TORGU-542346 format. One record per atom (N, C-alpha, C): residue number from 1; residue in one letter; x, y, z. Coordinates in pm, 1 decimal. Each point is the difference from the previous one (the first is absolute). Example, Ala and Ser with C-alpha at 12.3 -4.5 7.8 and 13.67 -1.06 7.14 Angstrom:
<pts>
resi resn xx yy zz
1 A 1319.0 -569.0 780.0
1 A -89.0 119.0 0.0
1 A 90.0 120.0 0.0
2 S -35.0 105.0 -72.0
2 S 82.0 119.0 6.0
2 S -77.0 109.0 73.0
</pts>
This chain:
<pts>
resi resn xx yy zz
1 M 4597.5 4921.1 2194.6
1 M 32.9 -23.9 -140.2
1 M -126.4 7.7 -85.7
2 K 12.5 62.5 -116.4
2 K -112.9 14.1 -92.2
2 K 23.4 -92.1 -119.0
3 I -80.7 -105.7 -4.2
3 I 19.9 -109.2 -95.2
3 I -115.4 -2.3 -99.4
4 A 31.5 -6.9 -128.3
4 A -102.4 -15.1 -103.1
4 A 7.4 -141.9 -54.5
5 I -114.2 -69.2 -1.2
5 I -8.3 -132.0 -60.9
5 I -41.6 22.2 -144.9
6 S 91.1 -30.3 -91.3
6 S -17.8 32.6 -141.5
6 S -32.2 -125.0 -81.7
7 G -57.4 21.8 -117.6
7 G -34.4 -109.8 -89.6
7 G -125.1 35.5 -76.6
8 T -26.0 -71.0 -106.6
8 T -116.3 30.0 -81.5
8 T -119.5 -85.3 42.9
9 Y -105.7 -3.1 -82.0
9 Y -122.0 -72.8 33.6
9 Y 28.8 -147.4 30.2
10 S -66.3 -53.8 103.4
10 S 7.6 -141.1 38.4
10 S 141.1 -45.3 35.6
11 S 81.0 91.3 51.5
11 S 134.1 -39.4 45.1
11 S 1.6 -33.6 148.4
12 G -111.3 25.0 68.4
12 G -9.4 -34.6 141.9
12 G 30.2 114.5 94.6
13 K -9.3 125.3 -49.3
13 K 33.6 116.1 84.7
13 K -88.3 6.8 124.4
14 T -129.3 -18.2 -17.4
14 T -91.5 18.8 112.5
14 T 22.5 -105.0 108.2
15 T 5.6 -127.7 -39.0
15 T 22.0 -105.2 99.1
15 T 135.3 17.0 68.4
16 T 102.7 31.3 -78.3
16 T 133.9 16.3 57.2
16 T 5.2 118.0 95.9
17 S -59.4 113.2 -39.9
17 S 4.5 118.0 86.8
17 S -81.8 -20.7 126.9
18 L -112.8 -65.4 -11.0
18 L -81.3 -29.6 118.8
18 L 75.4 -91.4 95.6
19 A 55.7 -107.2 -54.3
19 A 70.4 -95.7 85.1
19 A 124.5 62.3 62.5
20 L 71.8 80.8 -76.3
20 L 120.7 63.6 52.9
20 L -34.5 96.6 112.8
21 A -110.4 69.9 -14.2
21 A -43.2 91.7 105.7
21 A -34.9 -76.4 128.3
22 H -71.9 -110.4 -14.9
22 H -32.0 -81.8 117.9
22 H 127.2 -59.1 60.1
23 L 91.1 -43.7 -84.7
23 L 122.4 -65.0 46.9
23 L 89.5 94.4 79.0
24 T 10.6 123.5 -47.9
24 T 97.4 94.4 57.2
24 T -59.7 102.8 95.1
25 G -131.2 22.1 -9.8
25 G -62.2 104.8 80.3
25 G 12.4 137.8 -61.9
26 I 57.7 9.1 -119.3
26 I 9.6 128.3 -71.1
26 I -133.4 26.9 -69.3
27 P -58.8 117.9 14.3
27 P -131.8 25.1 -60.4
27 P 3.3 -6.7 -152.0
28 R -108.6 -47.5 -56.8
28 R -15.3 -9.8 -144.6
28 R -83.9 117.2 -50.3
29 T 33.0 48.3 -118.6
29 T -79.7 104.5 -63.3
29 T -20.6 -34.7 -147.0
30 H -101.7 59.7 -59.8
30 H -29.3 -26.8 -140.2
30 H -93.9 107.3 -51.8
31 A -27.7 -5.9 -129.0
31 A -100.6 87.3 -61.1
31 A -110.8 -88.2 -57.0
32 K -120.3 51.9 -5.8
32 K -110.6 -75.0 -60.0
32 K 32.7 -31.1 -145.4
33 T -54.4 -111.3 -48.5
33 T 14.8 -33.1 -140.9
33 T -87.0 94.0 -83.2
34 M 28.2 5.3 -130.4
34 M -80.8 85.1 -87.3
34 M -145.9 -43.3 2.2
35 R -24.5 -130.7 9.5
35 R -138.0 -48.2 3.2
35 R -70.8 43.3 128.8
36 E 74.2 11.6 107.8
36 E -58.8 48.5 125.4
36 E -30.5 149.4 -8.2
37 I 82.7 72.9 -72.9
37 I -16.0 144.7 -11.4
37 I -112.0 37.0 -96.7
38 L -22.8 -82.9 -101.2
38 L -91.6 33.6 -109.5
38 L -141.0 41.7 42.3
39 P -68.6 -75.2 88.9
39 P -137.7 37.7 31.4
39 P -15.4 142.7 50.8
40 E 101.0 49.8 70.7
40 E -5.7 137.1 50.2
40 E 48.5 99.7 -104.5
41 A 106.9 -36.0 -70.8
41 A 59.5 93.2 -95.5
41 A -81.4 11.8 -127.8
42 L -42.9 -114.7 -52.3
42 L -71.6 -3.1 -128.4
42 L -116.8 -97.9 11.3
43 P -107.3 39.5 68.2
43 P -112.3 -91.6 24.0
43 P -54.1 -61.4 -129.0
44 G -20.2 -131.7 5.0
44 G -57.1 -70.0 -114.3
44 G 100.6 -46.5 -102.5
45 K 124.5 41.0 12.4
45 K 103.8 -36.9 -96.9
45 K 65.2 -131.9 38.0
46 R 35.5 -79.4 -101.3
46 R 87.9 -113.8 20.1
46 R 141.7 43.5 -35.3
47 L 98.6 -64.3 61.4
47 L 138.4 36.0 -28.3
47 L 31.0 -16.2 -148.6
48 E -55.9 -104.2 -60.9
48 E 25.2 -25.7 -141.7
48 E -53.0 111.5 -90.7
49 D -97.1 77.1 49.9
49 D -62.7 104.2 -81.8
49 D 59.3 138.0 23.0
50 C 96.9 10.8 89.3
50 C 57.2 131.2 31.7
50 C 86.0 52.4 -114.7
51 T -6.3 129.1 -20.5
51 T 83.8 65.0 -99.7
51 T 138.1 28.4 59.4
52 A 92.9 42.1 -83.5
52 A 134.0 32.9 47.8
52 A -2.6 109.2 107.3
53 P -72.2 110.8 -20.6
53 P -5.0 101.5 106.6
53 P -61.1 -52.9 130.1
54 E -98.5 -89.2 -11.2
54 E -61.3 -55.2 121.4
54 E 97.7 -90.9 73.9
55 L 80.0 -77.2 -73.9
55 L 102.8 -81.8 63.7
55 L 103.8 88.1 68.5
56 F 29.3 113.6 -60.1
56 F 92.6 95.5 62.2
56 F -56.9 46.4 133.9
57 Q -129.9 30.2 2.2
57 Q -64.3 42.9 125.2
57 Q 11.3 -109.3 106.9
58 L -25.5 -124.8 -37.8
58 L 6.0 -109.6 96.3
58 L 141.7 -17.3 54.7
59 G 99.2 14.2 -87.6
59 G 138.0 -9.9 44.4
59 G 36.3 108.9 99.2
60 M -47.6 122.5 -25.2
60 M 27.5 110.6 91.2
60 M -68.8 -21.5 134.4
61 R -122.0 -52.4 -3.1
61 R -70.6 -27.9 125.1
61 R 75.2 -104.7 82.5
62 R 49.3 -104.2 -67.2
62 R 75.6 -103.3 69.7
62 R 127.8 57.0 60.5
63 Y 68.9 81.0 -77.3
63 Y 124.9 57.3 48.7
63 Y -25.1 88.5 122.1
64 A -102.4 83.5 -7.8
64 A -30.8 90.0 111.5
64 A -33.7 -79.5 125.7
65 E -80.6 -103.9 -14.4
65 E -37.4 -81.2 115.7
65 E 122.5 -69.7 58.3
66 R 84.3 -53.6 -87.3
66 R 119.5 -69.1 47.4
66 R 91.1 94.9 78.2
67 A 23.4 119.4 -56.5
67 A 88.9 96.8 64.3
67 A -53.4 43.6 135.8
68 V -130.6 19.2 9.4
68 V -60.2 39.6 128.0
68 V 17.1 -110.6 103.8
69 H -29.5 -123.4 -39.1
69 H 13.3 -111.6 93.5
69 H 144.0 -14.4 48.5
70 E 94.0 13.5 -91.6
70 E 140.8 -12.8 37.6
70 E 43.6 111.1 95.5
71 S -55.7 119.8 -19.6
71 S 39.5 113.0 84.2
71 S -42.2 -19.1 145.4
72 H -97.6 -87.9 22.9
72 H -46.4 -27.2 135.9
72 H 86.1 -104.5 71.5
73 L 101.1 -53.1 -71.4
73 L 85.5 -103.5 58.0
73 L 146.2 41.2 -13.8
74 P 40.4 107.1 67.3
74 P 133.9 55.8 -20.2
74 P 113.9 -89.7 47.8
75 T -29.1 -92.9 89.8
75 T 108.2 -83.1 53.2
75 T 23.8 -127.5 -79.3
76 G -86.2 -27.4 -96.8
76 G 21.9 -117.9 -82.6
76 G -129.1 -70.6 -36.3
77 F 4.2 -74.1 -110.8
77 F -118.1 -72.3 -46.0
77 F 40.8 -103.9 -104.1
78 I -95.3 -88.5 -31.1
78 I 11.4 -93.4 -111.2
78 I -110.0 37.3 -97.0
79 S 37.2 42.2 -120.0
79 S -98.2 45.9 -97.1
79 S -30.2 -108.4 -103.1
80 D -127.5 -27.2 -19.7
80 D -45.7 -90.2 -105.8
80 D 2.1 80.3 -130.4
81 G 107.6 -15.4 -77.8
81 G 18.9 83.2 -118.4
81 G 76.3 126.1 36.4
82 S 0.2 95.9 -92.4
82 S 73.1 124.9 22.1
82 S -53.3 106.5 -93.8
83 S 47.1 121.4 17.8
83 S -41.7 108.9 -89.1
83 S 44.0 -25.6 -144.1
84 I 108.0 -75.1 -19.2
84 I 46.8 -29.7 -136.0
84 I -101.8 -84.4 -75.4
85 H -72.3 -85.1 71.0
85 H -95.0 -89.2 -66.9
85 H -108.7 76.7 -73.7
86 E -46.4 110.7 56.0
86 E -103.7 78.8 -66.7
86 E 48.4 46.5 -137.5
87 W 125.8 44.0 -6.1
87 W 55.5 44.5 -128.2
87 W 22.2 -117.2 -95.0
88 V 57.0 -108.0 49.4
88 V 30.8 -114.1 -86.1
88 V -125.5 -53.5 -67.7
89 Y -108.1 -18.6 75.7
89 Y -121.3 -55.5 -58.5
89 Y -57.8 93.8 -106.4
90 G 4.0 130.4 26.6
90 G -47.6 95.8 -99.1
90 G 86.3 0.7 -123.4
91 K 130.5 -4.2 18.9
91 K 94.6 0.9 -111.3
91 K -18.4 -121.5 -90.1
92 V -11.8 -117.6 60.6
92 V -13.6 -121.2 -80.3
92 V -134.2 -3.4 -71.1
93 R -103.5 54.6 62.3
93 R -129.3 5.6 -68.6
93 R 8.7 86.3 -126.7
94 V 80.8 104.3 4.5
94 V 20.9 82.2 -118.4
94 V 61.3 -84.0 -112.3
95 L 91.3 -88.8 37.4
95 L 73.5 -77.5 -99.3
95 L -80.2 -116.4 -57.0
96 V -84.7 -61.8 82.5
96 V -71.5 -119.4 -46.3
96 V -149.0 23.5 -22.8
97 G -51.0 116.6 40.0
97 G -141.9 28.2 -16.0
97 G -67.4 19.4 133.6
98 I -109.8 71.6 -0.5
98 I -70.6 31.6 123.9
98 I -48.4 -127.0 69.5
99 N -48.6 -98.5 -77.1
99 N -43.9 -126.8 58.3
99 N 93.9 -109.8 -48.8
100 P 116.9 -13.9 61.1
100 P 102.1 -90.8 -51.0
100 P -38.8 -146.5 3.2
101 G -102.6 -35.1 76.4
101 G -43.4 -138.3 1.8
101 G -57.4 -45.0 -132.1
102 D -38.9 94.4 -86.6
102 D -57.8 -34.4 -128.6
102 D 103.5 -8.4 -111.1
103 L 125.5 33.3 29.6
103 L 100.3 11.5 -104.8
103 L 113.2 -99.2 20.1
104 D 40.8 -63.6 -108.1
104 D 117.3 -85.8 3.5
104 D 124.5 75.8 -40.9
105 E -17.0 96.5 -85.6
105 E 112.4 78.5 -47.5
105 E -32.5 147.9 12.6
106 A 101.3 81.3 21.3
106 A -21.7 144.5 6.4
106 A -35.9 51.8 -138.1
107 P -86.8 100.7 -10.2
107 P -30.2 57.8 -129.7
107 P 125.0 59.5 -62.4
108 S 13.1 -14.0 -132.1
108 S 120.5 48.5 -68.2
108 S 6.9 152.0 2.8
109 E -114.6 63.4 -2.1
109 E -2.4 145.0 5.1
109 E -101.6 43.4 105.2
110 R 39.2 96.0 81.5
110 R -89.2 48.8 103.2
110 R -59.3 132.4 -41.3
111 A -124.2 21.1 38.4
111 A -68.4 124.0 -34.3
111 A 68.5 117.2 68.8
112 A -23.2 119.1 -57.3
112 A 64.6 120.2 53.9
112 A -38.3 23.6 144.9
113 D -125.1 -31.0 35.6
113 D -41.3 24.5 137.7
113 D 72.3 -92.3 97.1
114 M 33.9 -121.4 -44.2
114 M 74.7 -89.9 85.6
114 M 145.5 44.7 13.7
115 R 56.0 56.0 -103.7
115 R 136.1 53.0 10.8
115 R 2.0 118.4 95.6
116 F -104.4 81.3 -4.5
116 F -11.0 111.7 94.0
116 F -13.3 -52.6 142.8
117 Y -82.4 -102.2 17.7
117 Y -19.2 -59.2 132.2
117 Y 131.4 -56.1 52.8
118 E 79.9 -59.3 -87.6
118 E 128.8 -53.2 43.6
118 E 88.3 111.1 55.6
119 E -1.0 114.6 -65.9
119 E 79.3 113.3 48.0
119 E -51.5 48.6 135.4
120 V -131.9 3.0 13.4
120 V -59.8 42.6 127.0
120 V 35.4 -97.3 111.8
121 I -13.2 -128.4 -27.6
121 I 24.7 -97.4 106.7
121 I 147.5 -6.6 36.1
122 D 87.4 28.0 -94.8
122 D 142.8 4.0 32.6
122 D 31.8 117.1 92.7
123 N -67.7 110.4 -18.5
123 N 20.6 114.1 89.3
123 N -58.9 -27.9 138.2
124 M -114.3 -65.9 3.9
124 M -54.8 -44.6 127.7
124 M 96.8 -98.1 65.0
125 G 58.7 -88.2 -80.9
125 G 93.4 -98.9 50.8
125 G 123.2 61.0 62.8
126 A 42.6 115.4 -50.1
126 A 117.1 65.7 58.1
126 A -23.1 30.3 147.9
127 V -121.2 43.8 32.9
127 V -35.2 28.7 140.0
127 V -2.1 -129.0 81.7
128 M -60.0 -103.7 -55.2
128 M -14.6 -126.2 72.2
128 M 134.1 -68.4 21.9
129 K 89.7 7.9 -97.9
129 K 131.7 -62.6 13.3
129 K 86.1 75.3 101.2
130 Q -9.6 132.3 0.6
130 Q 73.7 77.7 100.2
130 Q -52.0 -29.6 139.7
131 H -131.5 -16.9 11.4
131 H -57.7 -38.1 129.4
131 H 59.4 -131.6 47.6
132 A 9.1 -97.5 -90.4
132 A 55.8 -130.9 36.2
132 A 145.1 11.9 43.0
133 Q 76.2 77.9 -73.8
133 Q 141.9 17.0 29.0
133 Q 21.7 62.0 137.9
134 R -87.6 92.5 36.9
134 R 14.9 72.6 126.4
134 R -65.7 -71.3 117.9
135 T -90.0 -91.7 -26.9
135 T -81.4 -58.2 106.8
135 T 44.8 -139.4 42.5
136 Y 17.0 -90.8 -97.2
136 Y 24.3 -139.7 34.6
136 Y 148.3 -26.6 22.0
137 D 29.8 -77.5 103.8
137 D 137.9 -39.4 27.2
137 D 43.9 -114.7 -90.4
138 V -92.6 -88.8 -30.2
138 V 34.9 -116.8 -80.6
138 V -126.0 -58.9 -62.5
139 F 16.9 -60.1 -116.9
139 F -107.9 -72.8 -66.9
139 F 29.3 -149.5 10.2
140 I -104.1 -76.4 26.4
140 I 6.1 -145.1 -13.4
140 I -81.9 -33.0 -123.5
141 H 67.8 -42.5 -106.2
141 H -69.3 -23.0 -127.1
141 H -32.2 -148.3 -16.1
142 L -127.3 -28.8 -24.0
142 L -48.1 -136.4 -18.9
142 L -11.5 -28.1 -149.6
143 P 76.9 -92.4 -52.9
143 P -5.1 -27.9 -143.6
143 P -129.6 -69.0 -39.7
144 V -25.8 -4.5 -129.9
144 V -118.5 -69.7 -50.8
144 V 27.0 -150.2 7.9
145 E -63.8 -64.7 95.9
145 E 17.1 -144.8 19.1
145 E -132.4 -73.9 0.2
146 F -106.9 69.6 40.3
146 F -129.8 -64.3 12.7
146 F -87.2 34.4 -120.8
147 P -92.9 -89.3 -38.1
147 P -89.8 29.1 -112.6
147 P -86.8 122.0 29.2
148 L -40.3 69.4 -104.8
148 L -89.9 113.9 13.8
148 L -134.1 -49.7 51.4
149 V -46.9 57.1 109.7
149 V -126.1 -43.6 59.9
149 V -116.2 42.1 -89.8
150 A -77.7 -97.0 -43.2
150 A -111.9 27.0 -90.5
150 A -126.7 26.9 81.0
151 D -3.9 116.5 65.6
151 D -115.6 32.2 84.6
151 D -84.0 111.8 -58.2
152 G 32.8 43.6 -122.5
152 G -76.2 106.8 -62.5
152 G 36.4 137.9 46.1
153 H 96.5 11.4 91.8
153 H 36.3 129.7 55.7
153 H 137.0 47.7 -46.1
154 R 60.0 -75.4 -91.4
154 R 131.9 37.2 -51.0
154 R -5.2 -0.3 -151.8
155 P -47.4 108.6 -61.8
155 P -16.9 3.4 -145.6
155 P 134.2 19.2 -69.6
156 V 91.1 -94.7 21.6
156 V 133.2 10.2 -56.4
156 V 38.9 -134.1 -60.5
157 S 110.7 0.3 -70.7
157 S 50.5 -120.7 -64.0
157 S 135.6 -35.6 58.9
158 E 50.1 -118.8 -36.6
158 E 134.2 -38.2 43.4
158 E 103.5 96.3 -57.3
159 R -25.2 47.6 -119.6
159 R 91.1 96.6 -61.0
159 R 3.9 129.8 80.6
160 F -116.8 42.9 47.1
160 F -7.7 119.5 84.4
160 F 80.5 -21.7 128.4
161 R -15.5 -117.6 60.3
161 R 74.0 -28.9 123.1
161 R 150.1 4.0 -23.5
162 K 44.3 -60.5 -109.5
162 K 143.7 -4.6 -28.7
162 K 56.0 140.1 -22.2
163 M -73.2 82.5 -75.6
163 M 46.2 136.4 -26.4
163 M 1.7 82.7 128.1
164 S -101.3 -16.8 83.0
164 S -6.9 74.7 126.0
164 S 114.0 -39.3 91.8
165 D 27.5 -129.1 8.7
165 D 106.5 -48.9 85.5
165 D 135.5 57.2 -43.8
166 Q 23.3 -1.0 -129.9
166 Q 126.7 52.9 -52.9
166 Q 13.2 149.1 26.4
167 L -109.3 74.6 -20.1
167 L 4.0 144.7 19.1
167 L 20.0 35.8 147.5
168 L -60.3 -76.0 89.8
168 L 20.4 23.8 143.5
168 L 148.1 -10.2 36.2
169 L 64.6 -106.8 -46.3
169 L 141.7 -21.0 32.5
169 L 88.9 104.9 -66.4
170 E -31.5 35.6 -124.6
170 E 78.4 103.1 -68.6
170 E -9.9 133.6 72.8
171 T -117.9 29.6 52.3
171 T -20.3 126.5 71.7
171 T 78.4 1.9 130.7
172 L -2.6 -109.9 72.6
172 L 77.1 -7.5 123.8
172 L 149.1 16.8 -28.6
173 D 47.4 -62.0 -106.3
173 D 141.0 13.7 -37.6
173 D 34.0 144.2 -36.8
174 S -86.4 61.6 -80.9
174 S 30.5 134.6 -49.3
174 S -1.2 103.9 111.6
175 Y -76.7 -23.3 104.9
175 Y -6.8 94.6 111.9
175 Y 90.0 -40.4 115.8
176 G 72.8 -107.9 -16.6
176 G 91.3 -42.2 105.4
176 G -69.1 -41.5 127.8
177 I -120.9 -53.7 -12.1
177 I -75.9 -42.6 117.6
177 I 39.1 -143.8 34.1
178 P 44.4 -26.5 121.8
178 P 42.0 -136.0 36.3
178 P -117.0 -98.8 -9.2
179 Y 29.3 -119.5 -49.8
179 Y -104.2 -103.0 -4.3
179 Y 62.9 -138.6 3.9
180 H -81.4 -95.6 44.3
180 H 36.4 -141.7 0.1
180 H -110.9 -74.6 -72.5
181 I 36.4 -90.4 -88.3
181 I -98.1 -86.1 -65.4
181 I -14.8 -125.6 85.0
182 V -121.5 -23.7 46.1
182 V -25.9 -111.1 91.9
182 V -112.6 -85.7 -56.6
183 G 32.8 -123.7 -35.1
183 G -99.9 -91.1 -53.7
183 G -22.8 -118.5 91.1
184 G -74.1 -97.4 -52.9
184 G -27.1 -121.9 75.1
184 G -134.3 2.5 69.5
185 S -22.6 -98.6 83.6
185 S -125.6 -10.3 74.7
185 S -10.7 114.3 100.0
186 I -119.5 20.0 52.4
186 I -19.1 106.3 98.4
186 I 89.7 -20.3 123.0
187 P 8.0 -121.3 58.3
187 P 90.9 -17.1 114.1
187 P 145.5 31.7 -36.0
188 A 42.7 -43.7 -118.1
188 A 138.3 26.0 -42.0
188 A 23.1 149.5 -18.6
189 R -97.4 68.1 -56.2
189 R 11.1 144.8 -18.4
189 R 16.5 70.2 135.3
190 L -86.5 -34.8 93.1
190 L 2.1 67.8 129.2
190 L 133.5 -20.7 71.0
191 E 47.9 -120.8 -1.2
191 E 126.9 -28.4 67.0
191 E 114.8 74.9 -66.4
192 K -3.7 8.2 -133.0
192 K 107.1 70.8 -70.5
192 K -5.7 150.5 27.2
193 I -120.1 56.8 -1.3
193 I -14.6 144.4 23.4
193 I 48.4 36.5 140.0
194 V -42.8 -77.6 97.8
194 V 41.3 25.2 138.8
194 V 152.2 -5.7 11.4
195 G 60.9 -99.3 -65.7
195 G 144.7 -13.2 6.6
195 G 73.1 112.7 -71.7
196 L -49.0 38.9 -117.8
196 L 64.4 106.6 -77.6
196 L -2.6 133.8 72.6
197 L -114.4 30.0 64.2
197 L -19.1 131.7 59.6
197 L 21.4 2.5 150.9
198 G 24.7 -115.3 58.0
198 G 19.8 -4.8 145.0
198 G -122.1 42.3 78.3
199 L -116.9 -45.9 -43.2
199 L -125.8 40.7 62.6
199 L -30.9 -85.6 122.9
200 P -75.4 55.2 94.9
200 P -39.8 -78.9 117.7
200 P -103.2 -104.4 -38.1
201 V -6.6 -107.2 75.9
201 V -100.1 -104.7 -21.1
201 V -82.6 -10.7 127.3
202 R -129.6 30.6 -11.9
202 R -87.5 3.9 117.8
202 R -79.0 -129.0 20.7
203 I -30.2 -68.4 -108.3
203 I -78.6 -123.8 7.7
203 I 58.1 -99.3 -100.1
204 P -35.3 -128.1 9.0
204 P 49.1 -98.2 -96.6
204 P -47.7 31.4 -142.7
205 V 79.2 -41.2 -98.1
205 V -32.3 25.4 -140.6
205 V -136.4 -59.5 -36.2
206 D -26.0 -122.3 40.5
206 D -127.4 -64.7 -33.3
206 D -119.0 78.4 54.2
207 E 14.7 53.9 120.8
207 E -108.8 78.1 59.9
207 E -18.7 130.7 -76.1
208 A 108.1 62.0 -41.8
208 A -9.0 124.8 -77.2
208 A -72.7 -23.9 -131.9
209 I 30.3 -110.6 -65.2
209 I -65.8 -32.6 -127.5
209 I -146.9 -30.4 22.8
210 R -31.7 -72.9 106.6
210 R -140.5 -29.8 30.1
210 R -80.7 127.0 19.8
211 R 54.5 93.8 76.2
211 R -69.7 126.4 23.5
211 R -14.5 79.1 -130.4
212 A 104.3 -2.6 -82.5
212 A -5.2 72.1 -127.8
212 A -107.5 -58.2 -91.1
213 E -7.9 -131.1 -5.1
213 E -99.7 -64.5 -86.1
213 E -141.2 27.8 49.0
214 E -18.8 2.4 130.9
214 E -132.2 32.6 54.8
214 E -38.0 144.2 -33.4
215 E 97.4 89.8 12.0
215 E -26.3 140.7 -30.5
215 E -29.2 19.0 -147.9
216 A 76.5 -68.3 -85.8
216 A -21.1 10.7 -143.8
216 A -136.7 -54.2 -40.2
217 A -44.4 -105.7 67.6
217 A -130.1 -60.1 -31.6
217 A -115.8 94.3 32.1
218 R 22.1 94.1 92.2
218 R -105.7 95.1 35.9
218 R -5.6 120.3 -92.6
219 M 96.4 12.5 -90.3
219 M 2.7 115.0 -89.6
219 M -113.4 -8.2 -101.9
220 D -54.2 114.3 -33.6
220 D -110.9 8.6 -95.0
220 D 53.9 -12.1 -141.8
221 T -37.0 -108.1 -69.3
221 T 46.2 -19.9 -137.3
221 T -114.3 11.4 -101.6
222 T -112.0 58.2 41.6
222 T -108.9 20.2 -94.8
222 T 40.2 104.5 -103.6
223 S -68.7 -2.9 -112.7
223 S 32.7 93.3 -107.5
223 S -41.9 141.0 37.4
224 E 47.6 97.1 -78.5
224 E -32.0 138.5 29.6
224 E -150.1 28.2 -14.1
225 T -66.2 -67.1 -93.8
225 T -143.8 23.2 -16.4
225 T -77.6 -63.2 115.1
226 E 48.0 -113.8 50.4
226 E -64.3 -62.9 115.9
226 E 20.0 84.0 124.4
227 R 117.8 61.5 12.2
227 R 23.4 87.4 114.5
227 R -96.3 118.2 -2.8
228 A -19.9 53.2 -119.4
228 A -84.6 119.0 -13.6
228 A -145.3 -32.2 32.3
229 S -43.4 -125.1 -29.5
229 S -140.7 -32.0 18.4
229 S -29.6 -59.3 137.3
230 T 104.0 -32.7 76.7
230 T -21.1 -58.4 131.4
230 T -12.4 108.6 105.0
231 P -112.2 9.3 72.1
231 P -14.2 104.7 101.8
231 P 99.4 -19.3 111.5
232 S 54.1 109.3 48.7
232 S 96.8 -8.1 109.6
232 S -71.5 -30.9 129.9
233 A 69.4 -73.6 89.6
233 A -62.5 -42.0 125.7
233 A -16.6 116.9 93.9
</pts>
């Protein structure tokens, strides 16, 4: 089974997907974040300083990496996010501004170049949405329940999260992609997902969460400029 764990920023996708993979033995896949991609794609740039065309490039890089990783797991996987997410984040940035963390309200009028970018990203989105429709068997959508993590790596607002969450669900509906909305604590989520999808359970839920938290703690959360300046081992 090919499962996408869906949701916007700080919805718990990474912890849930890690724990579910440990719990069931189904391999997990994901794409690097834009901040992880930046040092190689646009050395010296911060995400907040990227132009619309540069954000388009980052979205395409993420999509390509995700599709390649998924192609290596033909018998099934648990994906942290999905190809639809690349389009949704780009689309909402068009509506609220390139750096939505600085804005409380969307600009009343958008510049011509942003309207052009919206048309471009919608055409890119057509490819990404078709990929999702053809690839994933089901989405597990995590609603916005937890506060936005203030770690400096999510230049978005609560308004951005709400719009992204709504657009994700509207897209799944419009493409007829099956999904379940699963909320609650991590243990409650895992038990519900396993029950809904009839997944195998290889280890206890508590052990799966412990392993997921240890794995998440080892992830590199330094900024893109710190990544660029840190010599590789």
